[in-house]
A tleap script that builds the chain and sets N, CA, C and O, in Angstrom:
source leaprc.protein.ff14SB
mol = sequence {
  NMET SER SER GLU LYS ALA GLY GLU ASP ALA
  ARG MET GLU PHE TYR ARG SER SER ALA VAL
  ALA ASN TYR ILE LYS MET VAL GLY ILE PRO
  LYS ARG THR GLY GLN PHE ARG ASP MET VAL
  ALA SER GLN SER LYS LEU ASP LEU GLY SER
  LYS GLU GLY ILE ALA LEU ILE ARG THR LEU
  GLY MET VAL ARG PHE ALA LYS HIE PRO GLN
  GLN VAL ASN ILE THR ASP LEU LEU SER GLY
  LYS MET ILE THR THR ILE ALA CILE
}
set mol.1.N position { -4.395 -61.256 -27.504 }
set mol.1.CA position { -3.830 -59.691 -27.203 }
set mol.1.C position { -4.125 -59.015 -28.583 }
set mol.1.O position { -4.701 -57.930 -28.650 }
set mol.2.N position { -3.704 -59.707 -29.674 }
set mol.2.CA position { -4.025 -58.926 -30.833 }
set mol.2.C position { -5.356 -58.790 -31.149 }
set mol.2.O position { -5.627 -57.906 -31.962 }
set mol.3.N position { -6.355 -59.533 -30.646 }
set mol.3.CA position { -7.764 -59.465 -30.961 }
set mol.3.C position { -8.182 -58.237 -30.094 }
set mol.3.O position { -8.854 -57.336 -30.596 }
set mol.4.N position { -7.823 -58.206 -28.923 }
set mol.4.CA position { -8.064 -56.934 -28.064 }
set mol.4.C position { -7.653 -55.620 -28.788 }
set mol.4.O position { -8.436 -54.674 -28.880 }
set mol.5.N position { -6.345 -55.598 -29.318 }
set mol.5.CA position { -5.855 -54.578 -30.016 }
set mol.5.C position { -6.650 -54.083 -31.243 }
set mol.5.O position { -6.835 -52.897 -31.518 }
set mol.6.N position { -7.114 -55.189 -31.973 }
set mol.6.CA position { -7.977 -55.010 -33.038 }
set mol.6.C position { -9.340 -54.445 -32.744 }
set mol.6.O position { -9.813 -53.534 -33.423 }
set mol.7.N position { -9.955 -54.984 -31.744 }
set mol.7.CA position { -11.177 -54.295 -31.227 }
set mol.7.C position { -11.034 -52.962 -30.828 }
set mol.7.O position { -11.847 -52.146 -31.262 }
set mol.8.N position { -10.087 -52.579 -30.031 }
set mol.8.CA position { -9.880 -51.170 -29.715 }
set mol.8.C position { -9.676 -50.287 -30.916 }
set mol.8.O position { -10.131 -49.149 -31.028 }
set mol.9.N position { -8.917 -50.950 -31.837 }
set mol.9.CA position { -8.669 -49.977 -33.162 }
set mol.9.C position { -9.941 -49.870 -33.894 }
set mol.9.O position { -10.133 -48.802 -34.475 }
set mol.10.N position { -10.957 -50.898 -33.980 }
set mol.10.CA position { -12.208 -50.676 -34.450 }
set mol.10.C position { -13.051 -49.699 -33.810 }
set mol.10.O position { -13.748 -48.914 -34.453 }
set mol.11.N position { -12.995 -49.739 -32.475 }
set mol.11.CA position { -13.911 -48.724 -31.660 }
set mol.11.C position { -13.412 -47.415 -32.014 }
set mol.11.O position { -14.223 -46.548 -32.342 }
set mol.12.N position { -12.021 -47.137 -31.982 }
set mol.12.CA position { -11.420 -45.888 -32.119 }
set mol.12.C position { -11.869 -45.335 -33.653 }
set mol.12.O position { -12.306 -44.199 -33.834 }
set mol.13.N position { -11.714 -46.190 -34.567 }
set mol.13.CA position { -11.912 -45.847 -36.114 }
set mol.13.C position { -13.606 -45.295 -36.115 }
set mol.13.O position { -13.979 -44.199 -36.531 }
set mol.14.N position { -14.461 -46.353 -35.545 }
set mol.14.CA position { -15.822 -46.041 -35.598 }
set mol.14.C position { -16.287 -44.910 -34.886 }
set mol.14.O position { -17.053 -44.153 -35.480 }
set mol.15.N position { -15.957 -44.657 -33.706 }
set mol.15.CA position { -16.520 -43.502 -32.825 }
set mol.15.C position { -15.814 -42.141 -33.138 }
set mol.15.O position { -16.322 -41.063 -32.827 }
set mol.16.N position { -14.652 -42.257 -33.754 }
set mol.16.CA position { -13.958 -41.141 -34.282 }
set mol.16.C position { -14.413 -40.388 -35.499 }
set mol.16.O position { -14.022 -39.255 -35.781 }
set mol.17.N position { -15.348 -41.165 -36.268 }
set mol.17.CA position { -15.671 -40.926 -37.604 }
set mol.17.C position { -16.727 -39.648 -37.497 }
set mol.17.O position { -17.468 -39.561 -36.517 }
set mol.18.N position { -16.747 -38.838 -38.371 }
set mol.18.CA position { -17.566 -37.658 -38.341 }
set mol.18.C position { -19.128 -37.980 -38.429 }
set mol.18.O position { -20.003 -37.291 -37.904 }
set mol.19.N position { -19.349 -39.223 -39.233 }
set mol.19.CA position { -20.692 -39.591 -39.423 }
set mol.19.C position { -21.278 -40.254 -38.055 }
set mol.19.O position { -22.501 -40.336 -37.943 }
set mol.20.N position { -20.530 -40.673 -37.132 }
set mol.20.CA position { -21.005 -41.105 -35.723 }
set mol.20.C position { -21.250 -39.734 -34.971 }
set mol.20.O position { -22.302 -39.506 -34.375 }
set mol.21.N position { -20.321 -38.943 -35.037 }
set mol.21.CA position { -20.508 -37.621 -34.268 }
set mol.21.C position { -21.821 -36.943 -34.818 }
set mol.21.O position { -22.726 -36.509 -34.105 }
set mol.22.N position { -21.790 -36.921 -36.043 }
set mol.22.CA position { -23.124 -36.305 -36.560 }
set mol.22.C position { -24.439 -37.028 -36.030 }
set mol.22.O position { -25.467 -36.434 -35.705 }
set mol.23.N position { -24.245 -38.398 -35.995 }
set mol.23.CA position { -25.444 -39.172 -35.526 }
set mol.23.C position { -25.989 -38.939 -34.168 }
set mol.23.O position { -27.168 -38.829 -33.830 }
set mol.24.N position { -24.652 -38.871 -33.279 }
set mol.24.CA position { -24.836 -38.545 -31.875 }
set mol.24.C position { -25.452 -37.104 -31.497 }
set mol.24.O position { -26.185 -36.933 -30.523 }
set mol.25.N position { -25.109 -36.214 -32.282 }
set mol.25.CA position { -25.612 -34.794 -32.116 }
set mol.25.C position { -26.993 -34.830 -32.600 }
set mol.25.O position { -27.802 -34.326 -31.821 }
set mol.26.N position { -27.474 -35.309 -33.711 }
set mol.26.CA position { -28.783 -35.456 -34.110 }
set mol.26.C position { -29.812 -36.291 -33.306 }
set mol.26.O position { -30.856 -35.767 -32.918 }
set mol.27.N position { -29.504 -37.663 -33.040 }
set mol.27.CA position { -30.372 -38.401 -32.395 }
set mol.27.C position { -30.097 -38.723 -30.698 }
set mol.27.O position { -30.939 -39.117 -29.891 }
set mol.28.N position { -28.734 -38.439 -30.462 }
set mol.28.CA position { -28.476 -38.426 -29.030 }
set mol.28.C position { -27.783 -39.851 -28.809 }
set mol.28.O position { -27.595 -40.657 -29.721 }
set mol.29.N position { -27.417 -40.058 -27.423 }
set mol.29.CA position { -26.768 -41.278 -27.155 }
set mol.29.C position { -27.725 -42.429 -27.302 }
set mol.29.O position { -28.877 -42.351 -26.877 }
set mol.30.N position { -27.235 -43.526 -27.921 }
set mol.30.CA position { -28.040 -44.777 -27.847 }
set mol.30.C position { -28.286 -45.341 -26.343 }
set mol.30.O position { -27.369 -45.810 -25.669 }
set mol.31.N position { -29.472 -45.252 -25.948 }
set mol.31.CA position { -29.861 -45.837 -24.527 }
set mol.31.C position { -30.335 -47.382 -24.507 }
set mol.31.O position { -30.161 -48.158 -23.567 }
set mol.32.N position { -30.954 -47.664 -25.703 }
set mol.32.CA position { -31.421 -49.062 -25.802 }
set mol.32.C position { -30.657 -49.844 -26.767 }
set mol.32.O position { -29.930 -49.253 -27.566 }
set mol.33.N position { -30.747 -51.079 -26.771 }
set mol.33.CA position { -30.042 -52.136 -27.545 }
set mol.33.C position { -30.491 -51.592 -29.169 }
set mol.33.O position { -29.629 -51.333 -30.009 }
set mol.34.N position { -31.696 -51.494 -29.390 }
set mol.34.CA position { -32.279 -51.400 -30.707 }
set mol.34.C position { -31.610 -49.895 -31.333 }
set mol.34.O position { -31.243 -49.702 -32.492 }
set mol.35.N position { -31.583 -48.957 -30.227 }
set mol.35.CA position { -31.122 -47.513 -30.784 }
set mol.35.C position { -29.420 -47.714 -31.085 }
set mol.35.O position { -28.738 -47.059 -31.873 }
set mol.36.N position { -29.050 -48.662 -30.330 }
set mol.36.CA position { -27.280 -48.856 -30.607 }
set mol.36.C position { -27.171 -49.632 -32.010 }
set mol.36.O position { -26.347 -49.322 -32.870 }
set mol.37.N position { -28.070 -50.645 -32.136 }
set mol.37.CA position { -27.984 -51.193 -33.579 }
set mol.37.C position { -28.262 -50.325 -34.677 }
set mol.37.O position { -27.617 -50.412 -35.723 }
set mol.38.N position { -29.341 -49.344 -34.484 }
set mol.38.CA position { -29.559 -48.430 -35.504 }
set mol.38.C position { -28.288 -47.580 -36.000 }
set mol.38.O position { -28.011 -47.302 -37.166 }
set mol.39.N position { -27.643 -47.264 -34.938 }
set mol.39.CA position { -26.458 -46.234 -34.984 }
set mol.39.C position { -25.356 -47.266 -35.771 }
set mol.39.O position { -24.718 -46.792 -36.712 }
set mol.40.N position { -25.184 -48.402 -35.452 }
set mol.40.CA position { -23.954 -49.329 -36.029 }
set mol.40.C position { -24.578 -49.409 -37.566 }
set mol.40.O position { -23.859 -49.136 -38.527 }
set mol.41.N position { -25.923 -49.791 -37.725 }
set mol.41.CA position { -26.378 -50.006 -39.048 }
set mol.41.C position { -26.131 -48.860 -39.989 }
set mol.41.O position { -25.791 -49.048 -41.157 }
set mol.42.N position { -26.322 -47.570 -39.417 }
set mol.42.CA position { -26.221 -46.461 -40.149 }
set mol.42.C position { -24.762 -46.379 -40.724 }
set mol.42.O position { -24.586 -45.713 -41.744 }
set mol.43.N position { -23.845 -46.936 -40.203 }
set mol.43.CA position { -22.350 -46.592 -40.600 }
set mol.43.C position { -21.740 -47.942 -41.178 }
set mol.43.O position { -20.675 -47.866 -41.792 }
set mol.44.N position { -22.413 -49.276 -40.997 }
set mol.44.CA position { -21.866 -50.456 -41.411 }
set mol.44.C position { -22.686 -51.071 -42.580 }
set mol.44.O position { -23.911 -51.045 -42.700 }
set mol.45.N position { -21.727 -51.657 -43.463 }
set mol.45.CA position { -22.338 -52.385 -44.622 }
set mol.45.C position { -22.662 -53.783 -44.259 }
set mol.45.O position { -23.276 -54.434 -45.104 }
set mol.46.N position { -22.344 -54.355 -43.126 }
set mol.46.CA position { -22.430 -55.580 -42.692 }
set mol.46.C position { -23.969 -55.921 -42.314 }
set mol.46.O position { -24.713 -55.050 -41.863 }
set mol.47.N position { -24.353 -57.148 -42.514 }
set mol.47.CA position { -25.747 -57.583 -42.158 }
set mol.47.C position { -25.588 -57.820 -40.503 }
set mol.47.O position { -24.875 -58.723 -40.066 }
set mol.48.N position { -26.226 -57.039 -39.764 }
set mol.48.CA position { -26.161 -57.269 -38.345 }
set mol.48.C position { -26.617 -58.486 -37.844 }
set mol.48.O position { -26.337 -58.814 -36.692 }
set mol.49.N position { -27.326 -59.232 -38.614 }
set mol.49.CA position { -27.861 -60.443 -38.022 }
set mol.49.C position { -26.833 -61.641 -38.353 }
set mol.49.O position { -26.937 -62.768 -37.869 }
set mol.50.N position { -25.866 -61.249 -39.213 }
set mol.50.CA position { -24.890 -62.310 -39.395 }
set mol.50.C position { -23.830 -62.508 -38.289 }
set mol.50.O position { -23.717 -61.682 -37.383 }
set mol.51.N position { -23.065 -63.596 -38.368 }
set mol.51.CA position { -22.022 -63.819 -37.484 }
set mol.51.C position { -21.077 -62.577 -37.198 }
set mol.51.O position { -20.749 -62.281 -36.049 }
set mol.52.N position { -20.688 -61.917 -38.238 }
set mol.52.CA position { -19.625 -60.975 -38.412 }
set mol.52.C position { -20.474 -59.555 -37.845 }
set mol.52.O position { -19.865 -58.681 -37.227 }
set mol.53.N position { -21.695 -59.472 -38.090 }
set mol.53.CA position { -22.451 -58.297 -37.595 }
set mol.53.C position { -22.533 -58.364 -36.175 }
set mol.53.O position { -22.241 -57.390 -35.481 }
set mol.54.N position { -22.938 -59.524 -35.664 }
set mol.54.CA position { -23.013 -59.807 -34.179 }
set mol.54.C position { -21.665 -59.408 -33.529 }
set mol.54.O position { -21.616 -58.614 -32.590 }
set mol.55.N position { -20.669 -59.945 -34.024 }
set mol.55.CA position { -19.360 -59.668 -33.423 }
set mol.55.C position { -18.859 -58.287 -33.460 }
set mol.55.O position { -18.017 -57.907 -32.647 }
set mol.56.N position { -19.378 -57.466 -34.439 }
set mol.56.CA position { -19.045 -56.020 -34.591 }
set mol.56.C position { -19.871 -55.295 -33.529 }
set mol.56.O position { -19.350 -54.399 -32.866 }
set mol.57.N position { -21.208 -55.673 -33.339 }
set mol.57.CA position { -21.854 -55.044 -32.370 }
set mol.57.C position { -21.469 -55.283 -30.987 }
set mol.57.O position { -21.538 -54.406 -30.126 }
set mol.58.N position { -20.995 -56.667 -30.737 }
set mol.58.CA position { -20.446 -56.609 -29.447 }
set mol.58.C position { -18.945 -55.931 -29.140 }
set mol.58.O position { -18.584 -55.587 -28.015 }
set mol.59.N position { -18.176 -55.810 -30.304 }
set mol.59.CA position { -16.987 -55.030 -30.076 }
set mol.59.C position { -17.249 -53.439 -29.969 }
set mol.59.O position { -16.665 -52.711 -29.166 }
set mol.60.N position { -18.201 -53.022 -30.888 }
set mol.60.CA position { -18.494 -51.731 -30.569 }
set mol.60.C position { -19.128 -51.283 -29.459 }
set mol.60.O position { -19.096 -50.087 -29.172 }
set mol.61.N position { -19.761 -52.168 -28.721 }
set mol.61.CA position { -20.570 -51.873 -27.657 }
set mol.61.C position { -19.673 -51.832 -26.305 }
set mol.61.O position { -20.226 -51.554 -25.241 }
set mol.62.N position { -18.460 -52.074 -26.350 }
set mol.62.CA position { -17.640 -51.998 -25.151 }
set mol.62.C position { -17.068 -50.634 -24.955 }
set mol.62.O position { -15.869 -50.357 -24.976 }
set mol.63.N position { -18.134 -49.758 -24.749 }
set mol.63.CA position { -17.593 -48.440 -24.605 }
set mol.63.C position { -18.618 -47.733 -23.520 }
set mol.63.O position { -19.690 -48.309 -23.335 }
set mol.64.N position { -18.391 -46.710 -22.908 }
set mol.64.CA position { -19.248 -45.924 -22.042 }
set mol.64.C position { -19.375 -44.563 -22.453 }
set mol.64.O position { -18.352 -43.923 -22.695 }
set mol.65.N position { -20.484 -44.052 -22.561 }
set mol.65.CA position { -20.962 -42.936 -23.009 }
set mol.65.C position { -21.337 -41.903 -21.682 }
set mol.65.O position { -22.250 -42.091 -20.878 }
set mol.66.N position { -20.455 -40.865 -21.691 }
set mol.66.CA position { -20.748 -40.129 -20.406 }
set mol.66.C position { -21.163 -38.468 -20.957 }
set mol.66.O position { -20.370 -37.667 -21.452 }
set mol.67.N position { -22.432 -38.281 -20.737 }
set mol.67.CA position { -22.967 -37.101 -21.265 }
set mol.67.C position { -22.932 -35.929 -20.140 }
set mol.67.O position { -23.418 -36.037 -19.015 }
set mol.68.N position { -22.278 -34.815 -20.646 }
set mol.68.CA position { -22.132 -33.590 -19.878 }
set mol.68.C position { -22.863 -32.465 -20.537 }
set mol.68.O position { -23.360 -32.705 -21.638 }
set mol.69.N position { -23.003 -31.246 -20.012 }
set mol.69.CA position { -23.814 -30.283 -20.531 }
set mol.69.C position { -23.441 -29.840 -22.081 }
set mol.69.O position { -24.281 -29.551 -22.933 }
set mol.70.N position { -22.107 -29.848 -22.256 }
set mol.70.CA position { -21.573 -29.302 -23.432 }
set mol.70.C position { -20.918 -30.340 -24.411 }
set mol.70.O position { -20.564 -30.040 -25.551 }
set mol.71.N position { -20.787 -31.634 -23.839 }
set mol.71.CA position { -20.172 -32.668 -24.547 }
set mol.71.C position { -20.615 -33.947 -24.117 }
set mol.71.O position { -21.288 -34.123 -23.102 }
set mol.72.N position { -20.149 -35.041 -25.068 }
set mol.72.CA position { -20.407 -36.466 -24.803 }
set mol.72.C position { -18.869 -37.035 -24.803 }
set mol.72.O position { -18.137 -36.788 -25.761 }
set mol.73.N position { -18.436 -37.769 -23.744 }
set mol.73.CA position { -17.287 -38.357 -23.783 }
set mol.73.C position { -17.559 -39.814 -24.067 }
set mol.73.O position { -18.531 -40.313 -23.500 }
set mol.74.N position { -16.812 -40.578 -24.889 }
set mol.74.CA position { -16.766 -41.919 -25.083 }
set mol.74.C position { -15.476 -42.659 -24.757 }
set mol.74.O position { -14.450 -42.496 -25.417 }
set mol.75.N position { -15.575 -43.535 -23.641 }
set mol.75.CA position { -14.434 -44.346 -23.101 }
set mol.75.C position { -14.565 -45.888 -23.486 }
set mol.75.O position { -15.605 -46.544 -23.547 }
set mol.76.N position { -13.368 -46.272 -23.711 }
set mol.76.CA position { -13.135 -47.687 -23.885 }
set mol.76.C position { -13.322 -48.452 -22.708 }
set mol.76.O position { -12.614 -48.190 -21.736 }
set mol.77.N position { -14.193 -49.386 -22.640 }
set mol.77.CA position { -14.292 -50.195 -21.345 }
set mol.77.C position { -13.008 -51.115 -20.957 }
set mol.77.O position { -12.675 -51.331 -19.792 }
set mol.78.N position { -12.416 -51.566 -21.963 }
set mol.78.CA position { -11.455 -52.557 -21.811 }
set mol.78.C position { -10.179 -51.984 -21.378 }
set mol.78.O position { -9.513 -52.490 -20.475 }
set mol.79.N position { -9.765 -50.708 -22.154 }
set mol.79.CA position { -8.574 -50.059 -21.815 }
set mol.79.C position { -8.509 -49.006 -20.915 }
set mol.79.O position { -7.466 -48.602 -20.401 }
set mol.80.N position { -9.958 -48.423 -20.662 }
set mol.80.CA position { -10.056 -47.242 -19.964 }
set mol.80.C position { -9.529 -46.000 -20.538 }
set mol.80.O position { -9.386 -45.014 -19.814 }
set mol.81.N position { -9.225 -45.971 -21.798 }
set mol.81.CA position { -8.925 -44.743 -22.555 }
set mol.81.C position { -9.964 -44.144 -23.079 }
set mol.81.O position { -10.975 -44.738 -23.454 }
set mol.82.N position { -9.755 -42.749 -23.147 }
set mol.82.CA position { -10.896 -41.871 -23.795 }
set mol.82.C position { -10.772 -41.937 -25.224 }
set mol.82.O position { -9.729 -41.604 -25.787 }
set mol.83.N position { -11.874 -42.386 -25.892 }
set mol.83.CA position { -11.640 -42.612 -27.357 }
set mol.83.C position { -12.012 -41.166 -28.142 }
set mol.83.O position { -11.388 -40.764 -29.124 }
set mol.84.N position { -12.971 -40.572 -27.617 }
set mol.84.CA position { -13.251 -39.210 -28.343 }
set mol.84.C position { -14.220 -38.471 -27.492 }
set mol.84.O position { -15.031 -39.014 -26.742 }
set mol.85.N position { -14.068 -37.132 -27.674 }
set mol.85.CA position { -15.128 -36.216 -27.064 }
set mol.85.C position { -15.906 -35.404 -28.205 }
set mol.85.O position { -15.270 -34.802 -29.070 }
set mol.86.N position { -17.328 -35.409 -28.174 }
set mol.86.CA position { -18.171 -34.806 -29.097 }
set mol.86.C position { -18.909 -33.745 -28.572 }
set mol.86.O position { -19.815 -33.923 -27.758 }
set mol.87.N position { -18.529 -32.511 -29.045 }
set mol.87.CA position { -19.240 -31.285 -28.731 }
set mol.87.C position { -20.723 -31.253 -29.098 }
set mol.87.O position { -21.083 -31.403 -30.266 }
set mol.88.N position { -21.590 -31.055 -28.083 }
set mol.88.CA position { -23.019 -30.937 -28.557 }
set mol.88.C position { -23.609 -29.474 -28.463 }
set mol.88.O position { -24.766 -29.251 -28.821 }
savepdb mol mol.pdb
quit
């Protein structure tokens, strides 16, 4: 249970950062695995090929992006809670 909570906290911290909001505004929603890895790599100091990096990508990937005309909603898949809304 605590690892689920830690994962949820990590997703909230990552996706609520202004750097991720700016990345999504400039590049768009990552639609492929490589684009998602690029987004995570732009904000993380970990080596994404390492064990910790792979776990980070798996944790941060448990979200759903919903694009609307004026905004992007990011929702946590495990809890169903809205993480953030980014105006575009």
